[in-house]
Structures are given as structure tokens and as C-alpha cells.
C-alpha positions as CSV (number, residue, x, y, z in Angstrom):
1,M,15.2,-29.6,-22.6
2,T,11.6,-29.2,-21.5
3,A,12.6,-28.3,-18.0
4,L,15.0,-25.6,-19.3
5,F,12.3,-24.2,-21.6
6,L,9.8,-24.2,-18.7
7,S,12.4,-22.4,-16.5
8,F,12.9,-19.7,-19.1
9,S,9.2,-19.2,-19.8
10,L,8.2,-19.1,-16.2
11,S,11.0,-16.7,-15.3
12,L,10.1,-14.4,-18.2
13,F,6.4,-14.3,-17.5
14,L,6.6,-14.0,-13.7
15,S,9.2,-11.2,-13.9
16,A,7.0,-9.3,-16.3
17,F,3.9,-10.0,-14.3
18,I,5.2,-9.0,-10.9
19,L,6.9,-5.9,-12.0
20,A,4.2,-4.7,-14.4
21,D,1.5,-5.1,-11.8
22,S,3.6,-3.5,-9.0
23,Q,2.1,-0.1,-9.8
24,S,-1.4,-1.2,-8.7
25,F,-0.6,-1.4,-5.0
26,I,2.5,0.7,-4.4
27,G,1.8,4.3,-3.5
28,I,3.6,7.2,-1.9
29,N,2.6,10.0,0.5
30,Y,3.2,13.6,-0.8
31,G,3.4,15.9,2.2
32,Q,3.8,19.6,1.8
33,V,5.0,20.9,5.2
34,A,8.1,22.3,3.6
35,D,9.5,25.4,1.9
36,N,11.9,23.7,-0.6
37,L,9.7,21.3,-2.6
38,P,10.1,21.1,-6.4
39,P,7.3,22.3,-8.7
40,P,4.4,19.9,-9.1
41,E,5.2,19.4,-12.8
42,A,8.7,18.2,-11.9
43,T,7.3,15.9,-9.3
44,A,4.8,14.5,-11.9
45,S,7.7,13.7,-14.2
46,L,9.6,12.1,-11.4
47,L,6.7,9.9,-10.5
48,K,6.3,8.8,-14.1
49,S,9.9,7.6,-14.0
50,T,9.1,5.2,-11.2
51,S,6.8,2.3,-10.6
52,I,4.8,4.3,-8.1
53,G,1.1,3.9,-9.1
54,K,-0.7,6.1,-6.5
55,V,-0.1,9.3,-4.6
56,R,-1.7,10.4,-1.4
57,L,-2.1,14.1,-0.7
58,Y,-3.1,15.4,2.7
59,G,-5.1,18.1,1.1
60,A,-6.3,18.9,-2.4
61,D,-3.7,21.2,-3.9
62,P,-5.0,22.0,-7.3
63,S,-1.5,22.5,-8.8
64,I,-0.6,19.0,-7.9
65,I,-3.9,17.5,-9.0
66,K,-3.5,19.2,-12.4
67,A,0.1,18.2,-12.8
68,L,-0.9,14.6,-12.4
69,A,-3.5,14.7,-15.1
70,N,-3.3,12.1,-17.8
71,T,-0.5,10.2,-16.0
72,G,-2.8,7.3,-15.0
73,I,-1.5,7.8,-11.4
74,G,-4.2,7.2,-8.8
75,I,-4.7,10.2,-6.5
76,V,-5.9,10.3,-3.0
77,I,-7.0,13.7,-1.8
78,G,-8.1,14.7,1.7
79,T,-10.0,17.1,3.9
80,A,-8.3,18.6,6.9
81,N,-9.6,17.9,10.4
82,G,-10.5,21.5,10.6
83,D,-12.9,21.1,7.7
84,I,-14.9,18.3,9.3
85,P,-17.4,20.5,11.4
86,A,-18.6,22.4,8.3
87,L,-18.8,19.3,6.2
88,A,-20.8,17.5,8.9
89,S,-23.2,20.3,9.6
90,D,-24.0,21.5,6.1
91,P,-24.5,19.2,3.0
92,N,-23.9,22.2,0.8
93,S,-20.4,22.6,2.2
94,A,-19.7,19.0,1.1
95,I,-21.2,19.7,-2.3
96,Q,-19.0,22.8,-2.7
97,W,-15.9,20.9,-1.6
98,V,-16.5,18.2,-4.2
99,N,-17.4,20.8,-6.9
100,S,-14.1,22.7,-6.1
101,N,-11.7,19.8,-5.5
102,V,-13.0,16.9,-7.7
103,L,-15.2,17.9,-10.6
104,P,-12.7,20.4,-12.3
105,Y,-10.1,17.7,-12.5
106,Y,-11.8,14.3,-12.8
107,P,-11.4,12.0,-14.8
108,A,-8.2,13.5,-16.4
109,S,-6.7,13.5,-12.9
110,N,-7.4,10.0,-11.6
111,I,-8.9,10.8,-8.2
112,I,-9.7,7.5,-6.5
113,L,-10.2,8.2,-2.8
114,I,-11.1,11.1,-0.5
115,T,-9.9,10.8,3.1
116,V,-12.0,12.8,5.6
117,G,-9.6,13.8,8.3
118,N,-6.5,12.2,9.6
119,E,-6.3,10.1,12.8
120,V,-9.5,11.7,14.1
121,I,-10.6,8.8,16.3
122,T,-7.5,8.9,18.4
123,S,-7.4,12.7,18.7
124,M,-9.7,12.3,21.8
125,D,-11.7,15.4,20.5
126,Q,-15.2,14.0,21.2
127,G,-16.8,16.8,19.2
128,L,-14.7,16.1,16.1
129,I,-15.2,12.3,16.5
130,S,-19.0,12.7,16.6
131,Q,-18.9,14.8,13.4
132,L,-16.6,12.5,11.4
133,L,-19.3,10.1,10.2
134,P,-21.8,12.8,9.2
135,A,-19.0,14.6,7.3
136,M,-18.1,11.3,5.4
137,K,-21.8,10.8,4.6
138,N,-22.2,14.3,3.2
139,I,-19.1,13.9,1.0
140,Q,-20.4,10.6,-0.2
141,N,-23.8,12.1,-1.0
142,A,-22.1,14.9,-2.8
143,L,-20.2,12.4,-5.0
144,N,-23.4,10.4,-5.6
145,S,-25.2,13.6,-6.8
146,V,-22.7,13.9,-9.6
147,S,-22.6,10.2,-10.4
148,L,-19.1,9.6,-8.9
149,G,-20.2,7.6,-5.8
150,G,-19.0,4.3,-7.2
151,K,-15.8,5.8,-8.7
152,V,-14.3,7.9,-5.9
153,K,-14.4,6.3,-2.5
154,V,-14.6,8.0,0.9
155,S,-12.7,6.9,3.9
156,S,-10.8,8.2,7.0
157,V,-7.3,7.4,8.2
158,H,-6.5,5.9,11.6
159,S,-3.5,5.4,13.7
160,M,-2.6,2.0,15.1
161,A,-3.6,3.4,18.5
162,V,-7.2,2.5,17.7
163,L,-6.2,-1.0,18.6
164,S,-6.2,-2.0,22.3
165,Q,-4.6,-5.3,21.5
166,S,-2.3,-6.2,18.6
167,D,0.0,-9.0,19.9
168,P,-0.5,-11.7,19.0
169,P,-2.1,-10.6,15.7
170,S,-5.0,-13.1,16.1
171,S,-6.1,-11.2,19.2
172,G,-6.2,-7.9,17.4
173,S,-9.1,-5.8,18.7
174,F,-10.2,-2.2,18.7
175,S,-10.2,-0.2,21.9
176,P,-13.6,-0.4,23.7
177,G,-13.7,3.4,23.9
178,F,-13.5,3.7,20.1
179,Q,-15.8,0.8,19.1
180,D,-19.0,2.8,19.1
181,A,-17.6,5.4,16.8
182,L,-15.8,2.8,14.6
183,K,-19.0,0.7,14.2
184,G,-20.8,3.5,12.4
185,L,-17.8,4.3,10.3
186,L,-17.3,0.6,9.3
187,E,-21.0,0.1,8.5
188,F,-20.8,3.2,6.2
189,Q,-17.6,1.9,4.6
190,R,-19.0,-1.6,4.1
191,D,-22.1,-0.2,2.4
192,N,-20.0,2.0,0.1
193,G,-17.1,-0.4,-0.6
194,S,-14.4,1.8,0.8
195,P,-11.2,0.6,2.5
196,F,-10.3,0.9,6.2
197,A,-7.2,3.1,6.1
198,I,-4.5,2.6,8.8
199,N,-1.0,3.8,9.6
200,P,1.2,0.9,10.7
201,Y,4.8,1.8,11.6
202,P,7.2,-1.0,12.5
203,F,9.7,1.8,13.2
204,F,7.7,2.9,16.3
205,A,7.4,-0.8,17.4
206,Y,11.2,-1.0,17.2
207,Q,11.6,2.2,19.2
208,S,9.6,0.6,22.1
209,D,11.6,-2.6,21.9
210,S,15.1,-2.0,20.5
211,R,16.5,-5.5,20.7
212,P,18.6,-6.7,17.7
213,E,16.1,-9.5,17.0
214,T,13.3,-6.9,16.9
215,L,15.1,-4.8,14.4
216,A,15.6,-7.8,12.1
217,F,11.9,-8.6,12.5
218,C,10.9,-5.1,11.6
219,L,13.2,-4.8,8.6
220,F,12.2,-8.1,6.9
221,Q,15.6,-9.5,7.5
222,P,16.4,-13.1,8.5
223,N,15.1,-13.8,12.0
224,A,13.6,-16.6,14.0
225,G,10.1,-15.3,13.6
226,R,7.3,-15.0,16.1
227,V,4.6,-17.6,16.6
228,D,1.1,-16.4,17.2
229,S,0.0,-18.2,20.3
230,G,-3.7,-18.0,19.2
231,N,-3.4,-19.8,15.9
232,G,0.1,-21.2,15.7
233,I,1.0,-19.0,12.6
234,K,4.7,-18.0,12.5
235,Y,5.2,-14.3,11.5
236,M,8.5,-13.4,9.8
237,N,8.1,-9.6,9.9
238,M,6.4,-6.9,11.9
239,F,4.5,-5.4,8.9
240,D,2.5,-8.5,8.4
241,A,1.9,-8.9,12.1
242,Q,0.5,-5.3,12.4
243,V,-1.7,-5.6,9.3
244,D,-3.1,-8.9,10.4
245,A,-3.8,-7.5,13.9
246,V,-6.0,-4.9,12.1
247,R,-7.6,-7.7,10.0
248,S,-8.4,-9.6,13.2
249,A,-9.9,-6.5,14.8
250,L,-12.2,-5.9,11.8
251,N,-13.2,-9.5,11.7
252,A,-14.0,-9.5,15.4
253,M,-16.5,-6.7,14.8
254,G,-18.1,-8.5,11.9
255,F,-16.5,-6.6,9.0
256,K,-14.6,-9.4,7.3
257,D,-15.4,-8.0,3.8
258,I,-13.8,-4.5,4.3
259,E,-10.5,-4.2,2.6
260,I,-7.5,-2.7,4.4
261,L,-5.5,0.2,3.0
262,I,-2.0,1.1,4.4
263,A,-2.2,4.9,4.3
264,E,1.2,5.4,5.8
265,T,4.3,3.3,6.6
266,G,8.0,4.2,6.4
267,W,11.3,4.5,8.1
268,P,13.4,7.6,8.7
269,Y,17.0,7.7,7.4
270,S,18.1,10.2,10.1
271,G,17.1,11.5,13.5
272,D,18.2,13.1,16.7
273,S,21.1,11.6,18.6
274,N,18.8,10.1,21.2
275,E,16.4,8.4,18.7
276,V,16.7,4.7,18.3
277,G,16.4,3.3,14.8
278,P,16.9,6.1,12.2
279,S,19.6,5.4,9.7
280,V,20.1,5.2,5.9
281,D,20.8,1.4,6.1
282,N,17.6,0.8,8.2
283,A,15.4,3.0,6.0
284,R,16.7,1.3,2.8
285,A,16.2,-2.1,4.3
286,Y,12.7,-1.5,5.5
287,N,11.3,0.3,2.4
288,G,13.2,-1.8,-0.1
289,N,12.2,-5.1,1.5
290,L,8.7,-3.9,2.0
291,I,8.4,-3.2,-1.7
292,A,9.9,-6.6,-2.6
293,H,7.4,-8.2,-0.2
294,L,4.5,-6.4,-1.8
295,R,5.7,-7.3,-5.3
296,S,6.0,-11.0,-4.3
297,M,2.2,-11.1,-3.9
298,T,2.8,-13.3,-0.9
299,G,0.3,-11.3,1.2
300,T,0.0,-11.8,5.0
301,P,-0.8,-15.0,6.8
302,L,-4.4,-13.9,7.2
303,M,-4.7,-12.4,3.7
304,P,-2.5,-14.7,1.5
305,G,-1.9,-14.3,-2.2
306,K,-2.5,-10.6,-2.5
307,S,-0.9,-7.4,-1.6
308,V,-2.6,-4.6,0.4
309,D,-2.5,-1.2,-1.2
310,T,0.4,0.5,0.6
311,Y,1.4,4.2,0.6
312,I,5.0,4.7,1.7
313,F,5.9,7.7,3.8
314,A,7.2,9.8,2.1
315,L,8.0,11.2,-1.3
316,Y,10.1,14.1,0.1
317,D,11.3,15.3,3.5
318,E,9.1,18.0,5.1
319,N,11.7,20.4,6.6
320,L,9.0,22.4,8.5
321,K,7.4,19.6,10.4
322,P,7.7,19.9,14.2
323,G,8.8,17.1,16.5
324,P,12.0,15.0,16.6
325,G,14.5,15.0,13.8
326,S,13.2,11.8,12.3
327,E,9.9,13.6,11.4
328,R,11.9,15.5,8.8
329,A,13.8,12.6,7.4
330,F,11.4,10.1,5.8
331,G,11.8,11.3,2.1
332,L,12.8,8.8,-0.6
333,F,13.7,11.7,-2.8
334,K,15.4,15.0,-2.3
335,P,14.1,18.4,-3.5
336,D,16.6,18.2,-6.4
337,L,14.7,15.0,-7.5
338,T,17.6,12.7,-6.8
339,M,17.2,9.6,-4.6
340,T,17.9,9.8,-0.9
341,Y,18.7,6.0,-1.3
342,D,17.6,3.4,-3.8
343,V,14.8,1.0,-3.0
344,G,14.2,-0.2,-6.5
345,L,11.3,2.1,-7.4
346,S,12.9,3.8,-10.4
347,K,12.1,2.2,-13.8
348,S,15.8,2.5,-14.6
349,S,16.8,0.7,-11.4
350,Q,18.5,-2.7,-11.8
351,V,15.7,-5.3,-11.5
352,R,16.4,-8.0,-8.9
353,P,16.5,-11.3,-10.8
354,L,14.2,-14.2,-10.5
355,I,16.0,-17.5,-10.2
356,I,14.4,-20.8,-11.3
357,S,15.7,-24.1,-10.0
358,V,14.5,-27.3,-11.6
359,S,15.5,-30.5,-9.8
360,E,13.8,-33.9,-10.0
361,G,10.6,-32.5,-11.4
362,V,10.3,-29.8,-8.8
363,V,10.4,-26.1,-9.9
364,S,11.4,-23.6,-7.3
365,L,11.1,-19.9,-7.8
366,F,13.5,-17.5,-5.9
367,M,13.9,-13.7,-5.8
368,L,17.0,-11.9,-4.6
369,N,16.3,-9.4,-1.9
370,L,18.3,-6.2,-1.3
371,Y,20.9,-8.2,0.5
372,E,21.4,-10.7,-2.4
373,E,19.8,-13.4,-0.3
374,E,17.5,-15.9,-2.1
375,T,13.9,-15.6,-0.9
376,C,11.8,-18.5,-2.0
377,I,8.4,-17.5,-3.4
378,L,6.9,-20.9,-4.2
379,Q,7.6,-24.5,-5.3
380,L,5.8,-26.4,-7.9
381,S,5.9,-30.1,-8.5
382,G,4.1,-32.9,-10.4
383,M,0.9,-31.8,-12.2
384,L,1.5,-28.2,-11.2
385,V,4.5,-28.0,-13.4
386,S,2.3,-29.0,-16.4
387,I,-0.3,-26.4,-15.3
388,V,2.3,-23.7,-15.3
389,F,3.7,-24.8,-18.6
390,L,0.2,-24.7,-20.2
391,I,-0.9,-21.3,-18.8
392,T,2.3,-19.4,-19.2
393,F,1.9,-18.6,-22.9
394,A,-1.8,-17.7,-22.4
395,L,-0.8,-15.2,-19.7
396,I,2.0,-13.7,-21.7
397,F,-0.8,-12.0,-23.7
398,L,-1.8,-10.3,-20.4
399,S,1.7,-8.8,-20.1
400,V,1.4,-7.3,-23.6
401,L,-1.9,-5.7,-22.7
402,I,-0.4,-4.2,-19.5
403,I,2.5,-2.8,-21.5
404,R,0.1,-1.3,-24.0
405,L,-2.0,0.0,-21.2
406,H,0.9,2.1,-19.9
407,Q,1.5,3.4,-23.4
408,Q,-2.1,4.2,-24.2
409,P,-3.9,4.3,-20.9
410,Q,-7.3,5.6,-22.0
411,R,-7.7,3.2,-24.9
412,F,-6.8,0.1,-23.1
413,H,-8.0,0.9,-19.5
414,C,-11.2,-1.2,-19.5
415,L,-9.9,-4.1,-21.5
416,S,-6.7,-4.5,-19.5
417,R,-8.7,-4.5,-16.2
418,Q,-10.8,-7.4,-17.4
419,Y,-7.8,-9.4,-18.4
420,R,-5.9,-8.6,-15.3
421,A,-8.8,-9.6,-13.1
422,G,-9.1,-12.9,-14.9
423,A,-5.4,-13.4,-14.6
424,F,-5.5,-12.8,-10.8
425,L,-8.1,-15.5,-10.5
426,R,-6.0,-17.9,-12.4
427,L,-2.8,-17.0,-10.5
428,G,-4.8,-17.2,-7.2
429,F,-5.9,-20.7,-8.1
430,L,-2.3,-21.7,-8.9
431,M,-1.0,-20.1,-5.7
432,H,-3.6,-21.9,-3.7
433,N,-2.3,-25.2,-5.0
434,C,1.4,-24.4,-4.5
435,R,3.3,-25.4,-1.5
436,Q,4.6,-22.1,-0.1
437,I,7.7,-22.6,1.9
438,C,8.6,-19.0,2.9
């Protein structure tokens, strides 16, 4: 009877915990290189019907920023590469940019990050590269001048091409030609507590190695895994391998305390006839299994027990983008607001069940993935069963606070953050003592 009761309680709590907190690290890219996008107000309503908690804009469209006001959705806005010279050379230009794009909307619109430029370091434009850090500093100073320096962070987004080595992940390192520029950026970001933003795409890795086993590795599907020859860790998916390569590169330069943010990742559902990889099945598998992976809080081998903030590319197709057909086929939603395919983001989507198995004093927790295969999250035995039993009811109160936070975000914002932070510490302690078998 006790085992059954524990099974029910643990399943109930962890289901609520995982799903309720999923909004904190699942974001989406909202590109606008299109002529058929729905009105911003319709998009805001769509986002509220999903578990997407953050939106990244490539610019600072006021109509979108205003439409997202009072939704609680985190907003990332950006400056164009073409804005960087003026922002770098004139502090007043940065002040004007903040006064125009942040102050009129904050805090009703929850602007959390400003990205200065996109993939500037790998553009090979030496003039622009040299101006990137001064532009970031001027934006930061402009935020500081209006007391927003600790609330709105400043970063820049990089492509995986900044790495000269990524396989195995433990050998990850930045290209020597970029290290001088990156060192200054990373020192700035460490001092200001902003994340290192990167664009990992397993899709492109598969295009360069289109073997069936590589596809399974990229799509989070069953595969033999790949062992890192540097540390013996077995990787079961390309996403974790790419992210840990970035982690290793940051660590190698002495920036172990800088967080990583996944600014873009996704998989196209269509492409040109000569493109390898685009399909609805592959896109559904990658994005759906990525979301399940993030929600599991498994983390990566080098960053276990937490999920990196991840912005999926993209909210809509951008029908005016140049390049191969796949560039115009990343959207999770169509302009009429219907799903291109279902990856479990809609609040009305059927939730994948958690399965609890109790046998001979061992409690195993499983989650069904998109292919109805059981993925083990953790096993508990002995004293840990008692620990879970004792803390489950205390943590249920956290779930209630989170629910009320979504209902009354302003009133419960600070309080819920305190409880959630404490809960993560308790859950982290529990996970540290669990025997993970996945």
C-alpha cells in the first residue's frame, strides 16, 4: 500500500513539476522575413496557449513587444549587425536605442536580454568584429544609467563555427583566430552575468554525415551512442555533444562560470530535392524529443541536472528568406496559427505520461517519448525512497504557487521565484544521490 501511495504521489508531483517549470527554459525564435505573418496580437494569443516561456526577436519590433505585454513571456530583442558601428562609436546612440526600444515597454513587456548582432565573430568582417565589444559595453552602460543593468542582460549570438574543435566534446576549443576577440567579450559577459549565446544545429551535422546511425544520434532516437575518447563519457545525442563542446571551449579559456544559452536550434520539415535530412518526421522527432529532453531536466554530461535555456527555430516559416528551400521551412506553426506538426508545446496537447515502477524497494521513473518508448529518468532505492516520500508533499506546495503565478504573475512573481529556487536546490540534491541509468 505504501509503495502504491508513493508511486501515485511521486508521479503526480513530478508530472506537475516538470511541466509547470518547462516554460522557464523553452523559447522560440520569431523571425519576420516574410510577408504572410499573422498580426502580433494573434501571435501573442497563440504563445499564451503554449508552454513557450520566452521569445527571441531579431530586432525590436514595437508592435510585437507591445503585444507581449503582461503575458509574462520573456522577450529577447536584438540590434542588427548594421547598427553596431554607431552603437560602438557613440554612447548617445546606445542611450537612444535603449530609450526607444526598452524603456517605453519595460516592465510590462518582460524584456530579459538584448543581443548585439548575430554571428558577427564568424562574419570575418574585422571592422565589425572590433566594434562588437564597444557596442555591447555602450548598451550595457545605457541600461545601467536607467537602473536596468541587472535586469536586462547584454550578449551576442555566435555560430558553432567559432569552434575549431568540437569532436570529441571534451576537446572543444575556440578557433585561435577568434580567441582574442572572444576573450574580451567573455570577460565582459562574466562581469555582467550574461550568457554565451550559440546556435547549435544537429541538422547541419547530419548533412555532413548522412549515415543512418548519425540521423538517430541527431534525432534523440535509440542508437549505440558515441564515447568521448577524452573522458570516457558516452553521448546519446548530438545536441548534448555540441553543447558540451561549447562548455569545454569556455572552460578551456577560464570561463567556467558563464552560462550557455541556445539562441537557435531546429530542424526543417521540407527542403529542396537535393537536400539531405528535411522531412516532417525528422523535424517532429528532433524538436519533440529535444523538448522532452529539456523537460526531463537531465542536462548534458558536463552540465547534469539542469536544462540550458533553448530557443527553437522557429515560430513561423519565413517565406522571403534566401537560400535553399529548407531555410523557409523551419516553422512550428503556420500563418493561420495551426500547427505544422505537433511537438507537445500546446497546453491542450496530450501530456506524455510518467510511469512509476515499484519493485523490491526500487522506484523507477519512466517517461514516454514521441515514439511511445520508455525513457528512464532515474531510479531510487533504499533511503532515497523515504526521502522522496517525505519531501513530495512539501514540494506540492511549490506546484500550487507556480499555478497561481501563471494566474496572477505580478502578485506572485517574487514569492514563486524564491520557492522555485529552493526547490531546485532540493531536487538537485536528490538527483545528485540518484543512480541515473539513461
